[in-house]
C-alpha positions as CSV (number, residue, x, y, z in Angstrom):
1,M,82.1,86.6,86.5
2,R,85.5,88.3,86.2
3,I,87.2,87.3,89.1
4,F,90.8,88.5,90.3
5,V,92.5,86.1,92.9
6,A,95.5,87.2,94.7
7,G,97.6,84.7,95.7
8,A,96.5,82.0,93.1
9,T,99.6,79.8,93.2
10,G,99.2,79.1,97.1
11,V,97.5,75.9,98.5
12,V,93.9,77.2,98.2
13,G,94.7,79.1,95.1
14,R,96.1,76.0,93.3
15,P,92.5,73.9,93.7
16,L,90.6,77.6,93.5
17,V,91.4,78.5,90.1
18,P,90.4,75.2,88.0
19,L,87.0,75.2,90.1
20,L,86.5,79.0,89.4
21,M,86.9,78.4,85.5
22,A,85.3,75.2,85.7
23,A,82.1,77.3,86.8
24,G,82.4,79.6,83.8
25,H,84.3,82.4,85.6
26,Q,87.0,84.4,83.7
27,V,89.9,84.4,86.3
28,T,93.0,86.4,86.6
29,G,95.5,85.2,88.9
30,S,98.4,86.6,90.6
31,S,101.5,85.4,91.4
32,R,104.9,86.4,93.0
33,T,106.8,84.4,90.5
34,A,107.2,84.5,86.6
35,E,107.0,80.8,87.0
36,G,104.0,80.8,89.0
37,A,102.0,83.1,86.5
38,A,103.0,81.0,83.7
39,R,101.4,77.8,85.4
40,L,98.3,79.9,85.7
41,T,98.0,80.8,82.2
42,A,98.7,77.1,81.0
43,L,95.4,76.6,83.3
44,G,93.7,79.0,81.1
45,A,93.3,81.6,83.3
46,T,95.5,85.0,82.8
47,G,98.3,85.1,85.1
48,V,100.0,88.0,86.3
49,R,102.9,88.8,88.2
50,A,102.5,90.6,91.4
51,D,103.6,91.4,94.7
52,A,101.0,92.4,97.4
53,L,103.7,94.7,99.2
54,D,104.1,96.4,95.9
55,P,101.1,98.9,96.1
56,A,101.5,100.5,92.7
57,G,102.2,97.3,91.1
58,L,99.1,95.4,92.5
59,R,96.8,98.2,91.6
60,A,98.1,98.3,87.9
61,V,97.4,94.2,87.6
62,V,94.0,94.6,89.4
63,A,92.8,97.8,87.1
64,A,93.7,95.7,84.3
65,A,91.8,92.6,85.2
66,E,88.7,94.7,85.4
67,P,87.4,92.3,88.3
68,E,83.8,92.1,89.6
69,V,85.0,90.3,92.4
70,V,88.8,89.9,94.3
71,V,89.4,86.8,96.0
72,H,92.4,87.4,98.8
73,Q,94.4,84.0,99.4
74,L,97.5,85.8,100.3
75,T,99.8,84.1,102.8
76,D,103.5,84.0,103.5
77,L,103.6,80.4,105.4
78,S,106.5,78.7,103.4
79,G,109.0,80.0,105.6
80,A,107.3,79.6,109.0
81,D,107.7,83.2,109.9
82,G,105.0,84.6,111.8
83,A,105.9,88.0,111.2
84,A,106.1,87.7,107.5
85,N,102.9,86.4,107.6
86,G,101.5,89.3,110.1
87,R,103.1,91.6,107.8
88,L,101.1,90.3,104.7
89,R,98.0,90.2,106.4
90,R,97.8,93.9,107.4
91,E,100.0,95.5,104.6
92,G,98.9,93.1,101.9
93,T,95.5,93.4,102.5
94,R,95.5,97.0,102.8
95,H,97.2,97.4,99.3
96,L,94.6,95.0,98.0
97,V,91.5,96.4,99.1
98,D,92.9,99.9,98.1
99,A,93.3,98.4,94.4
100,A,90.1,96.7,94.4
101,A,88.5,100.1,95.6
102,A,90.4,102.1,92.7
103,A,88.9,99.5,90.1
104,G,85.4,100.2,91.2
105,V,85.2,96.7,93.0
106,R,82.5,96.2,95.6
107,R,82.7,92.5,96.5
108,I,85.9,90.7,98.1
109,V,86.0,87.1,99.7
110,A,89.1,87.3,102.0
111,Q,91.1,84.3,103.8
112,S,91.1,84.6,107.8
113,I,91.5,81.9,110.4
114,C,89.2,80.4,113.0
115,W,91.8,80.0,115.8
116,A,91.5,83.9,117.0
117,Y,88.2,83.8,118.8
118,A,88.3,85.0,122.5
119,P,88.5,81.6,125.2
120,G,85.3,79.9,126.0
121,D,83.6,76.3,126.1
122,G,82.8,74.5,122.8
123,P,83.3,75.2,119.3
124,A,83.4,79.2,118.7
125,G,80.6,80.5,116.4
126,E,81.1,83.9,114.2
127,E,79.2,86.0,117.0
128,V,82.2,85.3,119.3
129,P,84.6,88.1,119.8
130,L,88.2,88.2,118.6
131,D,90.7,87.5,121.5
132,D,92.0,90.4,123.0
133,T,94.6,88.1,125.2
134,P,97.7,90.0,126.4
135,D,99.9,87.3,125.6
136,E,102.4,88.6,123.2
137,A,102.9,86.1,120.6
138,R,99.0,85.3,120.2
139,A,98.5,89.0,120.7
140,R,100.3,89.6,117.3
141,T,98.8,87.1,115.4
142,V,95.2,88.1,116.6
143,A,96.1,92.0,115.7
144,A,96.8,90.9,112.1
145,V,93.9,89.0,111.9
146,R,91.9,91.9,112.9
147,A,93.5,94.2,110.5
148,L,93.0,92.2,108.2
149,E,89.1,91.8,108.6
150,R,88.5,95.5,109.2
151,T,90.3,96.3,106.0
152,A,88.4,93.6,104.0
153,A,85.5,95.1,105.7
154,E,86.0,98.8,104.0
155,L,84.5,97.1,100.8
156,P,80.7,97.4,100.6
157,D,80.3,93.4,100.2
158,A,83.1,91.9,102.2
159,V,82.7,87.9,103.2
160,V,85.5,86.5,105.6
161,L,86.4,83.1,105.2
162,R,88.0,81.8,108.7
163,Y,89.6,79.0,107.8
164,G,90.5,76.1,110.2
165,L,93.6,74.3,110.1
166,L,94.5,73.7,106.3
167,Y,95.8,70.2,105.2
168,G,96.4,68.8,102.0
169,P,98.9,69.0,99.2
170,G,101.4,71.9,99.8
171,T,100.3,72.2,103.6
172,W,102.3,72.0,106.8
173,Y,100.5,68.5,107.3
174,A,101.3,67.1,104.1
175,P,103.9,64.2,103.9
176,G,107.2,66.2,103.7
177,G,105.8,69.3,105.5
178,A,106.5,71.1,108.6
179,V,104.4,68.8,110.8
180,A,105.9,65.5,109.6
181,A,109.5,67.4,110.2
182,A,108.4,68.4,113.7
183,L,106.8,64.9,114.6
184,A,109.9,62.9,113.5
185,G,112.1,65.0,115.5
186,E,114.0,66.6,112.5
187,R,113.5,69.9,113.1
188,A,111.7,72.4,115.5
189,V,109.1,74.8,113.8
190,P,108.6,77.7,116.3
191,F,105.8,79.6,114.3
192,L,104.0,76.2,114.1
193,G,103.3,75.7,118.0
194,S,102.8,72.7,120.1
195,T,102.9,69.4,118.5
196,E,102.0,67.4,121.7
197,A,99.1,65.2,122.1
198,D,97.4,67.3,124.7
199,D,93.6,68.8,125.1
200,A,94.1,71.9,122.8
201,V,91.2,71.6,120.6
202,S,91.4,72.5,116.5
203,S,89.3,72.7,113.7
204,F,90.4,71.7,110.5
205,V,89.8,72.0,106.8
206,H,91.2,70.4,103.4
207,T,92.4,72.6,101.1
208,A,89.7,71.4,98.4
209,D,87.0,72.3,100.7
210,A,88.4,75.7,101.4
211,A,88.4,76.5,97.8
212,S,84.9,75.0,97.3
213,A,84.0,77.8,100.1
214,V,85.3,80.5,98.0
215,L,83.3,79.5,94.9
216,A,79.9,79.1,97.2
217,A,80.9,82.6,98.8
218,L,80.8,84.5,95.6
219,D,77.2,85.3,96.4
220,W,77.0,85.0,100.3
221,P,76.2,88.1,102.1
222,G,79.0,90.2,103.9
223,G,80.7,88.9,107.0
224,P,82.7,86.3,108.9
225,V,82.0,82.5,108.0
226,N,83.8,79.7,109.7
227,I,84.9,77.2,106.9
228,V,85.9,74.1,109.0
229,D,85.1,70.4,109.3
230,D,82.4,68.8,111.4
231,E,84.4,67.4,113.8
232,P,86.7,70.0,116.2
233,A,88.8,67.5,118.1
234,A,91.9,67.7,120.7
235,A,95.3,66.9,119.8
236,R,95.7,63.8,121.8
237,D,92.8,62.5,119.2
238,W,93.9,63.9,116.0
239,L,97.9,63.8,116.1
240,P,98.1,59.9,116.4
241,V,95.9,59.8,113.3
242,L,98.0,62.2,111.4
243,A,101.5,60.4,112.7
244,A,100.0,57.5,111.2
245,A,98.7,58.7,107.8
246,L,102.4,60.6,107.5
247,G,104.5,57.4,108.9
248,V,106.0,58.9,111.5
249,P,106.0,58.2,115.3
250,A,103.0,59.0,117.3
251,P,103.7,61.4,119.9
252,V,103.4,60.4,123.5
253,P,100.2,61.8,125.0
254,A,100.8,64.6,127.2
255,A,99.7,64.5,130.8
256,A,96.2,66.1,131.3
257,A,96.5,69.6,132.0
258,G,93.5,71.1,130.6
259,R,93.5,73.4,127.3
260,P,94.1,76.8,126.6
261,G,90.7,78.8,126.6
262,W,91.0,79.9,123.3
263,A,92.2,76.2,121.9
264,R,88.2,75.5,121.2
265,G,87.9,74.7,117.8
266,A,85.1,76.7,115.6
267,S,81.6,75.6,114.6
268,N,80.6,75.4,110.8
269,A,76.8,75.8,111.3
270,L,76.6,79.0,109.4
271,A,78.2,78.0,106.1
272,A,75.8,74.7,106.3
273,R,72.9,77.0,106.7
274,R,74.1,78.8,103.6
275,G,74.8,75.8,101.6
276,W,78.2,74.7,102.1
277,R,79.3,71.3,103.2
278,P,83.0,69.8,103.5
279,G,83.9,67.2,101.1
280,R,85.9,65.8,103.7
281,P,83.4,65.9,106.7
282,S,86.4,64.6,109.2
283,W,90.0,64.8,109.4
284,R,89.8,61.0,110.3
285,S,89.4,59.8,106.8
286,G,90.7,63.2,105.4
287,F,94.0,62.8,106.6
288,A,94.8,59.4,105.1
289,A,92.9,60.2,101.7
290,R,94.9,63.5,101.3
């Protein structure tokens, strides 16, 4: 199968491209830099330079690739800039879907997130609507996610993978990453949110497992699917384990104050029914193994 991976040198793209090629697919991967494109070519893929915010350039490289499937792994997280990432979700997705449609592509597998659900009790399934919160900062994030998912769904076969918090090489949760710096008190990262050991519940997924879900999703029915590990957990449980793995001080547990209603984690039951299982079922062992 001919596959175009947008964002092929990102934290999910890096394990994904070799995985797709090992499965026998012909891969064209895009990077914003010439160096990134060269790395993809060295792997045996076709590396191309493209900026998702340049619609004409993106359309040209997608058309040249003649893909049967487009994979959306576009993010702008390196600078911990929420506005830049939101713009990429809105405008970058718009340009990618337009380029795919112009090339006659019917199927897209797109990266989304699993912490945009409305408040409730227990891990959220895909039937839970996205949050309609009036909170300005969260509303901006959810609006960008909603725009991404709606735009992707304009193609006839759109699978939206709602990833948990990504950990693994190159992520904020890796040694030397933004979370390690925040826990060590070296710098504040506003876009990161709280690093308090409180009752807010999150779901995680390792980047290698996120990549394996893309491979599995190439023939899944359209719609959203949560891609998370088996153990949603409160920060007071997972943050000390992460701190130990990173070799930084564990945060002092926060006073019991409940949790935000939306901080509920997500269920991977639908993905499991479709045959996907995480290779790292829990952050408990995954953080240390990296």
